[in-house]
C-alpha positions in Angstrom: 63.0 39.7 60.5 66.0 41.8 61.6 65.8 43.9 58.7 62.2 44.5 59.0 62.7 45.7 62.5 65.4 48.1 61.6 63.1 49.7 58.9 60.7 50.3 61.8 63.1 51.6 64.1 65.0 54.9 64.7 68.5 54.4 65.1 71.1 57.2 65.8 74.9 57.3 65.5 77.6 59.9 65.8 81.2 60.1 64.2 82.7 61.5 67.3 81.3 61.3 70.7 84.0 63.5 72.4 84.8 66.2 70.2 86.9 69.4 71.1 87.7 72.9 69.7 89.7 75.9 70.6 87.7 78.8 71.9 86.1 81.0 69.2 86.4 78.2 66.7 83.4 76.3 65.0 82.5 72.8 66.2 80.0 70.3 64.8 78.1 67.7 67.1 77.2 64.9 64.6 73.7 63.3 65.2 73.2 60.8 62.3 69.8 59.1 61.7 70.8 55.7 60.5 67.3 54.4 60.0 63.8 55.8 60.3 60.3 55.4 58.9 58.8 58.5 60.3 58.8 61.4 57.6 58.9 64.3 60.1 60.7 63.1 63.4 60.9 65.4 66.3 64.5 66.3 66.9 65.8 68.0 70.2 69.2 68.8 71.5 69.7 69.3 75.3 72.8 70.7 77.0 73.6 69.1 80.3 75.9 70.9 82.8 76.4 70.2 86.5 73.7 67.5 86.0 71.2 70.2 84.8 69.4 69.5 81.3 68.4 72.6 79.3 67.1 72.9 75.7 69.4 74.2 72.9 67.3 73.1 70.2 63.4 72.7 70.6 60.7 72.9 68.2 63.0 73.5 65.3 64.6 76.5 66.8 68.0 77.3 68.4 67.4 78.3 72.1 69.2 78.9 75.4 72.8 80.1 75.3 73.4 78.9 71.8 71.0 81.2 70.3 72.5 83.3 67.4 75.6 81.0 67.6 74.4 77.6 66.4 72.4 76.0 63.6 71.0 72.5 62.6 72.7 70.7 59.5 70.1 68.2 58.3 69.1 65.7 59.5 70.1 66.4 63.2 73.7 67.5 63.5 74.4 70.6 65.8 76.9 73.1 64.6 78.1 75.6 67.1 79.9 78.6 65.7 82.2 81.0 67.6 82.3 78.4 70.5 83.2 79.7 74.0 84.6 78.0 77.1 81.1 77.9 78.6 80.0 75.5 75.9 82.1 72.8 77.4 79.4 70.2 78.6 77.5 67.4 77.5 75.0 67.5 74.8 72.2 64.9 74.0 70.7 64.4 70.7 67.0 63.0 71.0 64.9 61.8 68.1 61.3 60.9 68.5 59.7 58.8 65.6 56.1 58.1 66.4 55.5 55.9 63.5 58.5 53.6 64.0 58.1 50.6 66.3 61.1 51.8 68.2 59.9 55.3 68.5 63.0 57.0 70.5 66.7 57.1 70.3 69.3 59.3 71.7 73.1 59.9 71.6 75.4 61.8 74.3 78.2 63.7 73.3 80.8 65.1 75.5 82.3 68.5 74.1 85.5 70.2 75.3 86.4 73.7 74.5 90.1 74.5 74.8 91.2 77.9 76.1 94.6 79.3 75.4 96.4 80.6 78.5 96.6 84.4 79.0 99.9 86.0 79.7 101.2 84.8 83.1 102.0 86.6 86.0 105.8 86.1 87.1 107.7 87.1 90.0 111.5 87.1 89.9 113.5 88.4 92.8 115.8 91.4 91.6 119.0 90.5 93.6 119.9 87.3 95.8 123.3 87.0 97.7 125.3 83.8 96.9 124.3 80.8 98.6 120.9 81.9 99.8 117.6 80.4 98.6 115.4 82.0 95.9 111.9 81.2 94.6 110.6 82.5 91.2 106.8 82.0 90.7 104.6 81.9 87.5 100.8 81.5 87.4 97.9 82.0 85.1 94.2 80.8 85.6 92.6 81.4 82.3 93.8 78.5 80.3 91.8 75.2 79.7 93.0 72.4 80.2 94.9 73.5 83.1 98.3 75.2 82.1 101.6 73.5 82.3 104.9 75.9 83.1 108.3 76.4 81.7 111.1 78.5 82.9 113.7 79.9 80.6 117.1 81.6 81.5 118.5 83.8 78.8 116.3 82.3 76.2 117.1 78.7 77.0 114.6 76.4 78.6 115.6 75.2 82.3 115.3 71.6 82.3 113.4 69.5 85.0 116.6 67.9 86.1 119.7 70.3 86.2 121.8 67.2 85.8 120.7 66.5 82.4 122.0 70.0 80.7 125.9 70.8 81.0 124.7 74.6 81.4 122.6 73.9 84.5 124.7 71.0 85.8 126.0 73.0 88.9 122.6 74.6 89.7 120.7 73.4 92.6 116.9 74.0 92.1 113.5 72.2 92.1 111.1 73.2 89.1 107.4 72.3 89.5 105.6 72.2 86.0 102.2 72.0 87.6 102.4 75.0 90.0 105.0 77.2 88.1 107.4 77.4 90.8 111.3 77.4 90.5 113.0 77.1 93.7 116.8 77.5 94.3 118.0 76.0 97.4 121.4 77.9 97.1 122.0 80.4 94.2 125.3 80.6 92.5 126.9 83.4 90.4 126.0 81.5 87.3 122.4 81.6 88.1 122.3 85.3 87.2 120.6 86.2 84.1 117.2 86.9 82.4 114.3 84.6 83.3 110.8 84.2 81.9 108.0 81.8 82.1 105.7 80.1 79.5 102.2 78.9 80.3 101.0 76.3 77.8 98.2 73.7 77.3 96.6 72.0 74.1 95.1 75.3 73.0 98.4 77.3 72.8 100.8 79.1 74.9 101.7 82.5 76.4 104.8 84.1 78.1 105.6 86.8 80.5 108.3 89.4 79.9 111.8 88.7 80.9 112.9 89.8 84.3 116.5 90.0 85.7 117.9 88.4 88.7 121.3 89.1 90.0 123.3 86.9 92.3 125.9 88.8 94.2 128.8 88.1 96.7 128.2 89.0 100.4 130.9 91.6 101.5 131.9 89.9 104.8 134.8 92.5 105.4 132.4 95.5 104.9 130.0 94.1 107.5 132.5 93.6 109.9 133.9 97.1 109.5 130.4 98.6 109.6 129.6 96.8 113.0 133.0 98.1 114.3 132.1 101.7 113.3 128.9 101.4 115.2 130.4 100.0 118.3 133.1 102.8 118.3 130.4 105.5 118.0 128.2 104.1 120.7 131.4 103.7 123.1 132.2 107.7 122.3 128.5 108.6 123.1 128.7 106.7 126.2 131.9 108.1 127.5 130.9 111.6 126.6 127.7 111.1 128.7 129.8 109.9 131.7 132.1 112.9 131.5 129.3 115.3 131.2 127.8 114.0 134.3 131.2 114.3 136.3 131.5 117.9 135.4 127.9 118.7 136.5 126.3 119.6 133.2 123.4 117.5 134.0 122.8 118.7 137.6 119.2 119.9 138.3 118.9 123.6 138.3 115.9 123.7 140.5 118.2 124.4 143.7 118.6 128.0 142.6 114.8 128.7 143.0 114.4 126.7 146.1 117.3 128.6 148.0 116.1 132.0 147.5 114.9 133.5 151.0 112.9 136.9 151.5 114.4 139.5 153.8 113.4 139.0 157.3 111.3 141.8 158.8 113.1 144.0 161.6 111.9 142.9 165.0 109.5 145.3 166.7 108.9 147.6 163.6 105.8 147.8 161.5 105.5 149.6 158.5 102.4 151.6 158.4 100.9 154.1 155.8 98.7 156.9 156.9 96.1 158.7 155.0 97.8 162.1 155.5 101.2 160.8 154.3 102.2 160.0 151.0 104.8 157.5 151.9 105.5 155.0 154.7 106.8 155.7 158.4 107.5 153.3 160.9 106.0 153.2 164.3 107.5 151.3 167.4 105.5 148.3 168.6 105.9 146.8 172.0 105.7 143.2 173.0 104.4 142.8 176.6 
C-alpha cells in the first residue's frame, strides 16, 4: 500500500539545501522529483527576500531579476549563471501534479553568494612621539560575509597577542580583528616601520598599500630652550615699552593743538574797511 501511495504522490528532494558560490560564479539549486505520476507537472520557482516572494520561473520561463542569467535543467533544477550578491536569498521549488493523489510538494533552499572584499581604506599616523598612544584603522564594507582584518608590520603579520611573538613581545597594543583597529597604548622606537592591512573572508582577501609610521624621541632640552627664548624675548619687549613711556615717547600730541591761542584784539580799536580805501584803516571807539 505504501509503494502504491508513493507512485501516486509527487515527492521532491534536493542534494543541497544551503548552497553557496562566490560572486560572478555559477550555482545550481537542485530540485529533484523523486516520484510522480503526472506527465507534465507545473514547476515554479520563487525567490523569497525580506519575507516577500517573487517569481523567478513561471509558466516555463525565467523571470524577475534572474531573466537572462538562469535556466532550468530537467526536470526542475534551477541553474544561475553569473551570480551576484543580490541573489542571496531563499528559493522555493514548487511542483504541482494534478493527477497524483498528493498533488503538491515544495523544497526551500537558502542560497548565499559570497563577495570578495575590496581594497580596504587604511589610516596610519606618519609620526608619533615615544610613549604616546597611536591608533591605526582599516575598514571595507563590500565583502560578504563581513571581513576580518589582519595587520602587518614590515611584511610580518602582527599577532593578536604580542606576547606570543619575540618580535612583538615588548610592544603594547590591542588588535581588533572585527573592527580593523590596531591601538598602541604607548609606542616604542621598535614600533616604527611600514604597516598595511588585509581584509579577508571566505571569498578572498584584499590589502591596502604600505604606509610608514615613524616613532621619534621628544627633545626635552630643545623644548626648554625654546621656552626660555620666548620668555627672554617677551621680557625685553616689556622693558623696552616701559623705558619708552618714561622718556615720553608715548605722550599724547593733542596738547600742541589745544594750547594755541589767537592774538587778542587791541582794546578800543576796530578795523574797518571803507569803500574808498583799498586797504584797512582803524578808528577809535569810545566806551561810555
